[in-house]
LUMMAR-580949 format. One record per residue (C-alpha): x, y, z. Coordinates in nm, 4 decimals. Layout:
<nodes>
+----------+----------+----------+
|       xx |       yy |       zz |
+----------+----------+----------+
|        X |        Y |        Z |
...
+----------+----------+----------+
</nodes>
This chain:
<nodes>
+----------+----------+----------+
|       xx |       yy |       zz |
+----------+----------+----------+
|  -3.4973 | -11.1066 |  14.7117 |
|  -3.7615 | -11.3353 |  14.5838 |
|  -4.0497 | -11.1261 |  14.4435 |
|  -4.2876 | -11.3422 |  14.2880 |
|  -4.5444 | -11.6089 |  14.4300 |
|  -4.3858 | -11.8786 |  14.2035 |
|  -4.0430 | -11.8312 |  14.4029 |
|  -4.2047 | -11.8836 |  14.7520 |
|  -4.4244 | -12.1467 |  14.6340 |
|  -4.1249 | -12.3825 |  14.5138 |
|  -3.9236 | -12.3359 |  14.8207 |
|  -4.2015 | -12.4015 |  15.0854 |
|  -4.3138 | -12.7252 |  14.8665 |
|  -3.9353 | -12.8064 |  14.9135 |
|  -3.9103 | -12.7896 |  15.2959 |
|  -4.2450 | -12.9287 |  15.3391 |
|  -4.0947 | -13.2483 |  15.1295 |
|  -3.8118 | -13.2414 |  15.3660 |
|  -3.9717 | -13.2470 |  15.6893 |
|  -4.2167 | -13.4957 |  15.5475 |
|  -3.9083 | -13.7110 |  15.3953 |
|  -3.7601 | -13.6681 |  15.7707 |
|  -4.0877 | -13.7536 |  15.9399 |
|  -4.0865 | -14.0756 |  15.7864 |
|  -3.7229 | -14.1690 |  15.7878 |
|  -3.7812 | -14.1563 |  16.1994 |
|  -4.0768 | -14.3456 |  16.1464 |
|  -3.8860 | -14.6366 |  15.9845 |
|  -3.6270 | -14.6362 |  16.2543 |
|  -3.8521 | -14.6585 |  16.4977 |
|  -3.9824 | -14.9936 |  16.3683 |
|  -3.6312 | -15.0973 |  16.3031 |
|  -3.6371 | -15.0717 |  15.9566 |
|  -3.2831 | -14.9457 |  15.9323 |
|  -3.2145 | -14.9869 |  15.5635 |
|  -3.5453 | -14.8149 |  15.4333 |
|  -3.4788 | -14.5265 |  15.7162 |
|  -3.0975 | -14.4974 |  15.5738 |
|  -3.2722 | -14.4763 |  15.2182 |
|  -3.5286 | -14.2139 |  15.3699 |
|  -3.2436 | -13.9896 |  15.5021 |
|  -3.0679 | -14.0679 |  15.1824 |
|  -3.4230 | -13.8792 |  14.9906 |
|  -3.3434 | -13.5894 |  15.2366 |
|  -3.0018 | -13.5197 |  15.1561 |
|  -3.0651 | -13.5601 |  14.8117 |
|  -3.3821 | -13.2789 |  14.8503 |
|  -3.1689 | -13.0446 |  15.0762 |
|  -2.8402 | -13.0846 |  14.8019 |
|  -3.1384 | -13.0046 |  14.5379 |
|  -3.2392 | -12.6880 |  14.7551 |
|  -2.9188 | -12.5612 |  14.7868 |
|  -2.8814 | -12.5385 |  14.4190 |
|  -3.2160 | -12.3685 |  14.3249 |
|  -3.1313 | -12.1279 |  14.5692 |
|  -2.7687 | -12.0752 |  14.4649 |
|  -2.8499 | -12.0713 |  14.1159 |
|  -3.1116 | -11.8355 |  14.1459 |
|  -2.8993 | -11.5762 |  14.3577 |
|  -2.6048 | -11.5653 |  14.1420 |
|  -2.8248 | -11.5368 |  13.8585 |
|  -3.0061 | -11.2611 |  14.0687 |
|  -2.6343 | -11.1106 |  14.1235 |
|  -2.5280 | -11.1195 |  13.7837 |
|  -2.8401 | -10.9302 |  13.6404 |
|  -2.7936 | -10.6455 |  13.9293 |
|  -2.3999 | -10.6499 |  13.8308 |
|  -2.4471 | -10.5857 |  13.4788 |
|  -2.7199 | -10.3314 |  13.5543 |
|  -2.5189 | -10.1211 |  13.7986 |
|  -2.1779 | -10.1508 |  13.5520 |
|  -2.3965 | -10.0511 |  13.2353 |
|  -2.3007 | -10.3717 |  13.0979 |
|  -2.5904 | -10.5511 |  12.8811 |
|  -2.4186 | -10.7881 |  12.7050 |
|  -2.5432 | -11.0424 |  12.9060 |
|  -2.7725 | -11.3262 |  12.7059 |
|  -3.0271 | -11.4461 |  12.9717 |
|  -3.2208 | -11.6337 |  12.7141 |
|  -3.2258 | -11.9595 |  12.8539 |
|  -3.3462 | -11.8819 |  13.1796 |
|  -3.6368 | -11.6949 |  13.0406 |
|  -3.8985 | -12.0127 |  13.0328 |
|  -3.8725 | -11.9964 |  13.4464 |
|  -4.1418 | -11.7361 |  13.5215 |
|  -3.9549 | -11.7065 |  13.8865 |
|  -3.7232 | -11.4479 |  13.6932 |
|  -4.0100 | -11.2242 |  13.4845 |
|  -3.9693 | -10.9245 |  13.7177 |
|  -3.5825 | -10.9333 |  13.6977 |
|  -3.5702 | -10.9858 |  13.3349 |
|  -3.8193 | -10.7267 |  13.2833 |
|  -3.6437 | -10.4777 |  13.4534 |
|  -3.2858 | -10.5795 |  13.2684 |
|  -3.4803 | -10.5047 |  12.9337 |
|  -3.6325 | -10.1842 |  13.0226 |
|  -3.2952 | -10.0806 |  13.1032 |
|  -3.1217 | -10.2152 |  12.8337 |
|  -3.3502 | -10.0791 |  12.5706 |
|  -3.3355 |  -9.7091 |  12.7993 |
|  -2.9349 |  -9.7648 |  12.7486 |
|  -2.9379 |  -9.8413 |  12.3670 |
|  -3.1645 |  -9.5641 |  12.3439 |
|  -2.9291 |  -9.2934 |  12.5315 |
|  -2.6174 |  -9.4450 |  12.3241 |
|  -2.7568 |  -9.4172 |  12.0168 |
|  -2.8883 |  -9.0057 |  12.1348 |
|  -2.5136 |  -8.9810 |  12.2511 |
|  -2.3712 |  -9.0993 |  11.9211 |
|  -2.6105 |  -8.8264 |  11.7134 |
|  -2.5274 |  -8.5610 |  11.9465 |
|  -2.1444 |  -8.6368 |  11.8772 |
|  -2.1791 |  -8.6340 |  11.5117 |
|  -2.3940 |  -8.3040 |  11.5191 |
|  -2.1090 |  -8.1483 |  11.7399 |
|  -1.7911 |  -8.2851 |  11.5325 |
|  -1.9383 |  -8.1326 |  11.2142 |
|  -2.0294 |  -7.7894 |  11.3559 |
|  -1.7465 |  -7.5525 |  11.1941 |
|  -1.7075 |  -7.4245 |  11.5865 |
|  -1.4347 |  -7.5345 |  11.8388 |
|  -1.5976 |  -7.6761 |  12.1348 |
|  -1.4681 |  -7.7905 |  12.4840 |
|  -1.6939 |  -7.9667 |  12.6971 |
|  -1.5093 |  -8.0087 |  13.0539 |
|  -1.6359 |  -8.1784 |  13.3784 |
|  -1.5257 |  -8.0975 |  13.7092 |
|  -1.3914 |  -8.4051 |  13.9435 |
|  -1.2789 |  -8.3329 |  14.2674 |
|  -1.0372 |  -7.9815 |  14.2519 |
|  -0.9336 |  -8.0742 |  13.8784 |
|  -1.1177 |  -8.0859 |  13.5602 |
|  -1.1578 |  -8.3777 |  13.2771 |
|  -1.2374 |  -8.3003 |  12.8978 |
|  -1.5776 |  -8.4906 |  12.8723 |
|  -1.5728 |  -8.4005 |  12.5253 |
|  -1.3460 |  -8.2028 |  12.2113 |
|  -1.4862 |  -8.2263 |  11.8994 |
|  -1.3198 |  -8.3299 |  11.5888 |
|  -1.3073 |  -7.9184 |  11.4714 |
|  -1.1609 |  -7.7865 |  11.7565 |
|  -0.9014 |  -8.0753 |  11.7222 |
|  -0.8129 |  -8.0071 |  11.3885 |
|  -0.8235 |  -7.6219 |  11.4018 |
|  -0.6036 |  -7.6493 |  11.6789 |
|  -0.3858 |  -7.9238 |  11.6135 |
|  -0.4444 |  -8.0920 |  11.9232 |
|  -0.4666 |  -8.4607 |  12.0327 |
|  -0.8096 |  -8.5439 |  12.2029 |
|  -0.6718 |  -8.5373 |  12.5698 |
|  -0.8363 |  -8.6634 |  12.8801 |
|  -0.7368 |  -8.3840 |  13.1012 |
|  -0.7047 |  -8.0445 |  13.1354 |
|  -0.3553 |  -8.0084 |  13.2466 |
|  -0.2673 |  -8.1811 |  12.9442 |
|  -0.4631 |  -7.9194 |  12.7014 |
|  -0.2805 |  -7.6657 |  12.9095 |
|   0.0090 |  -7.8063 |  12.7631 |
|  -0.0899 |  -7.7995 |  12.4331 |
|  -0.3017 |  -7.4476 |  12.4078 |
|  -0.1424 |  -7.2355 |  12.7064 |
|  -0.2744 |  -6.9009 |  12.5771 |
|  -0.6314 |  -7.0270 |  12.5573 |
|  -0.5890 |  -7.1735 |  12.9060 |
|  -0.4198 |  -6.9168 |  13.1200 |
|  -0.7705 |  -6.6868 |  12.9980 |
|  -1.0037 |  -6.9444 |  13.1596 |
|  -0.8041 |  -6.9784 |  13.4652 |
|  -0.7507 |  -6.6269 |  13.5041 |
|  -1.1731 |  -6.6022 |  13.5646 |
|  -1.1598 |  -6.9475 |  13.7345 |
|  -1.3955 |  -7.1357 |  13.5121 |
|  -1.6517 |  -6.8645 |  13.5169 |
|  -1.8770 |  -6.7248 |  13.2365 |
|  -1.6753 |  -6.5495 |  12.9537 |
|  -1.7301 |  -6.3702 |  12.6425 |
|  -1.4061 |  -6.2221 |  12.4903 |
|  -1.1900 |  -6.2068 |  12.1797 |
|  -0.8202 |  -6.4827 |  12.2172 |
|  -0.5165 |  -6.4528 |  11.9977 |
|  -0.4092 |  -6.8171 |  11.9778 |
|  -0.0903 |  -6.8993 |  11.7700 |
|  -0.1103 |  -7.2827 |  11.6221 |
|   0.2168 |  -7.4465 |  11.5087 |
|   0.4165 |  -7.1544 |  11.5605 |
|   0.2404 |  -6.9549 |  11.2764 |
|   0.0631 |  -6.6011 |  11.2941 |
|  -0.1765 |  -6.5552 |  11.5412 |
|  -0.5029 |  -6.5795 |  11.4587 |
|  -0.8330 |  -6.4317 |  11.6586 |
|  -1.1096 |  -6.6192 |  11.7836 |
|  -1.3905 |  -6.5402 |  11.9580 |
|  -1.4436 |  -6.6961 |  12.2946 |
|  -1.7665 |  -6.7830 |  12.4605 |
|  -1.7567 |  -7.0019 |  12.7973 |
|  -2.0500 |  -7.1118 |  13.0303 |
|  -2.0700 |  -7.3047 |  13.3631 |
|  -2.3667 |  -7.5393 |  13.4465 |
|  -2.4601 |  -7.8213 |  13.6686 |
|  -2.6454 |  -8.0793 |  13.5513 |
|  -2.7473 |  -8.3846 |  13.7947 |
|  -2.4915 |  -8.2418 |  14.0687 |
|  -2.2532 |  -8.2643 |  13.7981 |
|  -2.0186 |  -7.9421 |  13.7334 |
|  -1.9935 |  -7.8599 |  13.3341 |
|  -1.7917 |  -7.6013 |  13.1774 |
|  -1.8631 |  -7.5311 |  12.7872 |
|  -1.5843 |  -7.3359 |  12.5593 |
|  -1.6956 |  -7.2397 |  12.2533 |
|  -1.4274 |  -7.0858 |  12.0024 |
|  -1.5428 |  -6.9245 |  11.6672 |
|  -1.2681 |  -6.8317 |  11.4285 |
|  -1.3247 |  -6.4591 |  11.3416 |
|  -1.2071 |  -6.4573 |  10.9703 |
|  -1.4410 |  -6.7737 |  10.9322 |
|  -1.7445 |  -6.5590 |  11.0755 |
|  -1.6526 |  -6.2695 |  10.8377 |
|  -1.6550 |  -6.4834 |  10.5283 |
|  -1.9491 |  -6.6519 |  10.6515 |
|  -2.1187 |  -6.3255 |  10.6269 |
|  -1.9884 |  -6.2204 |  10.3288 |
|  -2.1209 |  -6.5068 |  10.1627 |
|  -2.4570 |  -6.4531 |  10.3221 |
|  -2.4702 |  -6.0997 |  10.1799 |
|  -2.3123 |  -6.2062 |   9.8116 |
|  -2.5756 |  -6.4522 |   9.8068 |
|  -2.8615 |  -6.1982 |   9.9412 |
|  -2.6973 |  -5.9567 |   9.6569 |
|  -2.7145 |  -6.2231 |   9.3845 |
|  -3.0515 |  -6.2474 |   9.4442 |
|  -3.1868 |  -5.9184 |   9.4441 |
|  -2.9494 |  -5.8190 |   9.1554 |
|  -3.0847 |  -6.1459 |   8.9348 |
|  -3.4255 |  -6.0642 |   9.0471 |
|  -3.4247 |  -5.6755 |   8.9078 |
|  -3.2364 |  -5.8068 |   8.6162 |
|  -3.4645 |  -6.0602 |   8.4737 |
|  -3.7979 |  -5.8131 |   8.5800 |
|  -3.6129 |  -5.6068 |   8.3277 |
|  -3.4796 |  -5.8087 |   8.0875 |
|  -3.7582 |  -6.0377 |   8.0060 |
|  -4.0082 |  -5.8162 |   7.8752 |
|  -3.7722 |  -5.6119 |   7.6670 |
|  -3.6635 |  -5.9359 |   7.5240 |
|  -4.0515 |  -6.0367 |   7.4581 |
|  -4.1223 |  -5.6819 |   7.3331 |
|  -3.7802 |  -5.7110 |   7.0792 |
|  -3.9270 |  -6.0482 |   6.9374 |
|  -4.2686 |  -5.8706 |   6.9016 |
|  -4.0690 |  -5.6042 |   6.7059 |
|  -3.9134 |  -5.8258 |   6.5054 |
|  -4.1978 |  -5.9722 |   6.3616 |
|  -4.3738 |  -5.6714 |   6.3175 |
|  -4.0420 |  -5.5249 |   6.0776 |
|  -4.0426 |  -5.8298 |   5.8568 |
|  -4.4214 |  -5.7421 |   5.7818 |
|  -4.4612 |  -5.5799 |   5.4265 |
|  -4.6302 |  -5.3159 |   5.5646 |
|  -4.7534 |  -5.1612 |   5.8772 |
|  -5.0843 |  -5.0872 |   5.9887 |
|  -5.1778 |  -4.7749 |   6.2232 |
|  -5.2524 |  -5.0841 |   6.4866 |
|  -4.9029 |  -5.2163 |   6.4049 |
|  -4.7740 |  -4.8328 |   6.4641 |
|  -4.9311 |  -4.7671 |   6.7706 |
|  -4.7750 |  -5.1138 |   6.9197 |
|  -4.4238 |  -5.0183 |   6.7868 |
|  -4.4571 |  -4.6900 |   7.0100 |
|  -4.5873 |  -4.8474 |   7.3341 |
|  -4.3149 |  -5.1305 |   7.3051 |
|  -4.0489 |  -4.8803 |   7.2882 |
|  -4.2080 |  -4.6656 |   7.5593 |
|  -4.1847 |  -4.9460 |   7.7626 |
|  -3.8348 |  -5.0890 |   7.6691 |
|  -3.7756 |  -4.7094 |   7.7690 |
|  -3.8934 |  -4.7108 |   8.1062 |
|  -3.7688 |  -5.0407 |   8.2139 |
|  -3.4214 |  -4.9274 |   8.0992 |
|  -3.4474 |  -4.6317 |   8.2876 |
|  -3.5132 |  -4.8691 |   8.5753 |
|  -3.2547 |  -5.0614 |   8.5024 |
|  -3.0301 |  -4.7474 |   8.5005 |
|  -3.1480 |  -4.6155 |   8.8570 |
|  -3.0933 |  -4.9812 |   8.9465 |
|  -2.7108 |  -4.9957 |   8.8438 |
|  -2.6763 |  -4.6033 |   8.9764 |
|  -2.8179 |  -4.7056 |   9.3069 |
|  -2.5675 |  -4.9825 |   9.3343 |
|  -2.2483 |  -4.7484 |   9.1858 |
|  -2.3517 |  -4.5323 |   9.4942 |
|  -2.3005 |  -4.8170 |   9.7383 |
|  -2.0102 |  -4.9307 |   9.5700 |
|  -1.8341 |  -4.5879 |   9.5414 |
|  -1.9184 |  -4.4639 |   9.8602 |
|  -1.6147 |  -4.1410 |   9.9033 |
|  -1.4360 |  -4.1747 |  10.2721 |
|  -1.5956 |  -3.9172 |  10.5171 |
|  -1.4524 |  -3.5911 |  10.5366 |
|  -1.4649 |  -3.5411 |  10.9122 |
|  -1.5325 |  -3.2021 |  11.0807 |
|  -1.6510 |  -3.1281 |  11.4478 |
|  -2.0429 |  -2.9634 |  11.4860 |
|  -2.2728 |  -2.9526 |  11.7346 |
|  -2.4902 |  -3.2437 |  11.7454 |
|  -2.8174 |  -3.0327 |  11.8107 |
|  -2.6897 |  -2.8404 |  11.4734 |
|  -2.6759 |  -3.1371 |  11.2600 |
|  -3.0230 |  -3.2869 |  11.3493 |
|  -3.1357 |  -2.9344 |  11.3021 |
|  -3.0461 |  -2.9286 |  10.9670 |
|  -3.1798 |  -3.2734 |  10.9146 |
|  -3.5003 |  -3.1811 |  11.0003 |
|  -3.4697 |  -2.8289 |  10.8124 |
|  -3.4843 |  -2.9873 |  10.4990 |
|  -3.7712 |  -3.2346 |  10.5598 |
|  -3.9815 |  -2.9705 |  10.7057 |
|  -4.1889 |  -2.9150 |  10.3784 |
|  -4.2797 |  -3.2877 |  10.3694 |
|  -4.3672 |  -3.2961 |  10.7322 |
|  -4.6299 |  -2.9615 |  10.6784 |
|  -4.7587 |  -3.1934 |  10.3695 |
|  -4.8200 |  -3.4907 |  10.5207 |
|  -4.9544 |  -3.3628 |  10.8835 |
|  -4.6383 |  -3.5177 |  11.0723 |
|  -4.5493 |  -3.3772 |  11.4450 |
|  -4.1732 |  -3.3494 |  11.4926 |
|  -4.0247 |  -3.3512 |  11.8630 |
|  -3.6618 |  -3.2959 |  11.8812 |
|  -3.5883 |  -3.4000 |  12.2628 |
|  -3.2056 |  -3.3227 |  12.2295 |
|  -3.1378 |  -3.0610 |  12.4802 |
|  -2.7474 |  -3.1170 |  12.5865 |
|  -2.4648 |  -2.9942 |  12.3671 |
|  -2.2124 |  -3.2398 |  12.2323 |
|  -1.9847 |  -3.2259 |  11.9501 |
|  -1.9205 |  -3.5067 |  11.7023 |
|  -1.6817 |  -3.5575 |  11.4407 |
|  -1.8347 |  -3.6637 |  11.1205 |
|  -1.8654 |  -3.5490 |  10.7853 |
|  -2.1945 |  -3.3442 |  10.8035 |
|  -2.3537 |  -3.4025 |  10.4361 |
|  -2.3133 |  -3.7769 |  10.4405 |
|  -2.4637 |  -3.7659 |  10.8141 |
|  -2.7483 |  -3.5503 |  10.7061 |
|  -2.8092 |  -3.7986 |  10.4305 |
|  -2.8691 |  -4.0622 |  10.6840 |
|  -3.1085 |  -3.8760 |  10.8976 |
|  -3.3039 |  -3.7689 |  10.5099 |
|  -3.3263 |  -4.1576 |  10.4638 |
|  -3.4608 |  -4.2121 |  10.8035 |
|  -3.6935 |  -3.9296 |  10.8336 |
|  -3.8233 |  -4.0567 |  10.4492 |
|  -3.8701 |  -4.3706 |  10.6073 |
|  -4.0687 |  -4.2448 |  10.8576 |
|  -4.2931 |  -4.0511 |  10.6465 |
|  -4.4072 |  -4.3419 |  10.4401 |
|  -4.4617 |  -4.5681 |  10.7944 |
|  -4.7009 |  -4.3014 |  10.9110 |
|  -4.9106 |  -4.3056 |  10.6012 |
|  -5.2182 |  -4.4535 |  10.7390 |
|  -5.1939 |  -4.3164 |  11.1194 |
|  -5.3956 |  -4.0852 |  11.2224 |
|  -5.1929 |  -3.9196 |  11.4886 |
|  -4.8358 |  -3.8976 |  11.3206 |
|  -4.5497 |  -3.8290 |  11.5502 |
|  -4.1845 |  -3.8232 |  11.5134 |
|  -3.9504 |  -3.7975 |  11.8295 |
|  -3.6051 |  -3.7442 |  11.7988 |
|  -3.3728 |  -3.8177 |  12.0741 |
|  -3.0278 |  -3.8850 |  12.1896 |
|  -2.7720 |  -3.9969 |  12.4624 |
|  -2.4273 |  -3.9907 |  12.5376 |
|  -2.2527 |  -4.2624 |  12.7338 |
|  -1.9035 |  -4.4411 |  12.7412 |
|  -1.7688 |  -4.2081 |  12.4669 |
|  -2.0476 |  -4.2713 |  12.2314 |
|  -2.3455 |  -4.0359 |  12.1021 |
|  -2.6558 |  -4.2602 |  12.0431 |
|  -2.9650 |  -4.0834 |  11.8039 |
|  -3.2755 |  -4.2634 |  11.8045 |
|  -3.5275 |  -4.1849 |  11.5911 |
|  -3.8997 |  -4.3198 |  11.6944 |
|  -4.2021 |  -4.3046 |  11.5102 |
|  -4.5649 |  -4.4490 |  11.5676 |
|  -4.5905 |  -4.5730 |  11.2441 |
|  -4.7047 |  -4.9690 |  11.1262 |
|  -4.3794 |  -5.0641 |  11.2092 |
|  -4.1969 |  -5.3426 |  11.0224 |
|  -4.2714 |  -5.6840 |  10.9833 |
|  -4.1346 |  -5.9342 |  11.1385 |
|  -4.0551 |  -6.1568 |  10.8349 |
|  -3.8536 |  -5.9059 |  10.6676 |
|  -3.6946 |  -5.7438 |  10.9729 |
|  -3.3327 |  -5.9250 |  10.9022 |
|  -3.3881 |  -5.7976 |  10.5209 |
|  -3.4318 |  -5.4107 |  10.5644 |
|  -3.0236 |  -5.3389 |  10.5222 |
|  -3.0129 |  -5.5592 |  10.2330 |
|  -2.9100 |  -5.3819 |   9.9034 |
|  -3.2193 |  -5.3228 |   9.6435 |
|  -3.4480 |  -5.4532 |   9.9306 |
|  -3.8137 |  -5.2840 |   9.9492 |
|  -4.1590 |  -5.2915 |  10.0157 |
|  -4.2776 |  -4.9801 |   9.8176 |
|  -4.3215 |  -5.0119 |   9.4345 |
|  -4.1520 |  -4.6276 |   9.3835 |
|  -3.8271 |  -4.7200 |   9.6141 |
|  -3.4939 |  -4.8410 |   9.5298 |
|  -3.3974 |  -5.0110 |   9.8373 |
|  -3.0557 |  -4.8143 |   9.8706 |
|  -3.1721 |  -4.5870 |  10.1307 |
|  -3.1200 |  -4.8002 |  10.4802 |
|  -2.8397 |  -5.0004 |  10.2953 |
|  -2.6115 |  -4.6334 |  10.2371 |
|  -2.7066 |  -4.5452 |  10.5473 |
|  -2.5877 |  -4.7956 |  10.7275 |
|  -2.2650 |  -4.8143 |  10.5145 |
|  -2.2206 |  -4.4419 |  10.5861 |
|  -2.2371 |  -4.4922 |  10.9820 |
|  -2.0005 |  -4.7792 |  10.9437 |
|  -1.7402 |  -4.5719 |  10.7598 |
|  -1.7976 |  -4.3508 |  11.0463 |
|  -1.6951 |  -4.6158 |  11.2803 |
|  -1.9953 |  -4.6544 |  11.4369 |
|  -2.3560 |  -4.8764 |  11.3552 |
|  -2.7003 |  -4.8044 |  11.2816 |
|  -3.0151 |  -5.0657 |  11.4291 |
|  -3.3731 |  -5.1118 |  11.4326 |
|  -3.6028 |  -5.2149 |  11.7127 |
|  -3.9708 |  -5.2328 |  11.7594 |
|  -4.1345 |  -5.1218 |  12.0724 |
|  -4.5043 |  -5.1280 |  12.1720 |
|  -4.6531 |  -4.9153 |  11.9133 |
|  -4.3434 |  -4.7440 |  11.8376 |
|  -4.0521 |  -4.8129 |  11.5685 |
|  -3.6951 |  -4.7159 |  11.6580 |
|  -3.3944 |  -4.6818 |  11.4343 |
|  -3.0675 |  -4.6190 |  11.6703 |
|  -2.7262 |  -4.4577 |  11.5357 |
|  -2.4336 |  -4.4865 |  11.7410 |
|  -2.1346 |  -4.2523 |  11.6714 |
|  -1.8256 |  -4.2203 |  11.8737 |
|  -1.7942 |  -3.8694 |  12.0452 |
|  -1.5373 |  -3.6349 |  12.0278 |
+----------+----------+----------+
</nodes>
């Protein structure tokens, strides 16, 4: 309890004084100096009383400080006692823990502020014995589902039974699914439910995230429109700016009284440039029209191997011209119900991308393979080309995005739209030395 040398020294001095005064009092009694002996005993009494209060105050201050630390109550003011060096270690410990607690409170406020401003419903449960307490419910969850910030799972279950029943059915284990929740007796809304369970410092936590599918779709649509507008404005400005400059130059030439041969040559070059940029704009608009007016697939049953062979046959002249070895590894027979012309266009677009990716490769190879599982057909087109840079991987399916000067930037976008119109999807991934585009189609 008494950790400093100063405390031991002060107690020792008090004990020495008490013992000395007792000896002196005894000496005076032996000399029959009664009044002097009584006075000595009175001094002993005062010294004992002073030592009692010294120890008592020290113990009380020590207990108060420890109690404040244990209860995380750092509001006490010990400034009046800090002059006493006996308490240095105790107050230093108190100040360190107080600063750490203030830092933790600040972090907690920041984290809660972040969670409350996220447009995702978040609940964090903490297990207490056999029940669950609500450790945190963010503002978005409370507003979205119109529930108060309750503290117990059983209270939340009364408010949102459809959600709570799904979580209880899986016994508070990891979940990733969709759930329909009715809010205020209105039409049901669909949410993406993700839940995970973790243990931190022997405390069991269950984290629930809820995203409105409508909000997710709207956000993705907004992002897509922003990216599309950037591309369109970039293309338009690239053509309109030089055309306007040329028109200004032509206006200056026309206003002259006479035109020299050199001026006529400038007029000719300007008109050619305007035509070239106009052609580019026309192709750009036609490409947009192709994307915006993609016809619905006219599906028919066709054998997969035959569909792939048709696409390879169309591209064979280009493969031979560029010295590319194409291997069709599809051997099994499967039937798919697709618009053969549209899927053939997708294959042509992907194989054309492969040809451009293999330009600077010595041994040019393309592999086409397929796999059937879970009523799906997965077609993979693999090349050993240079691949796609990490910085642009998330942009390759954007309309009009291209890294080639002569490209229109609609091939992959058109392919993606066609596959999605068939109820499938197209994805890209990069492996060591290989670039893979995968098409997923429903098997019939």
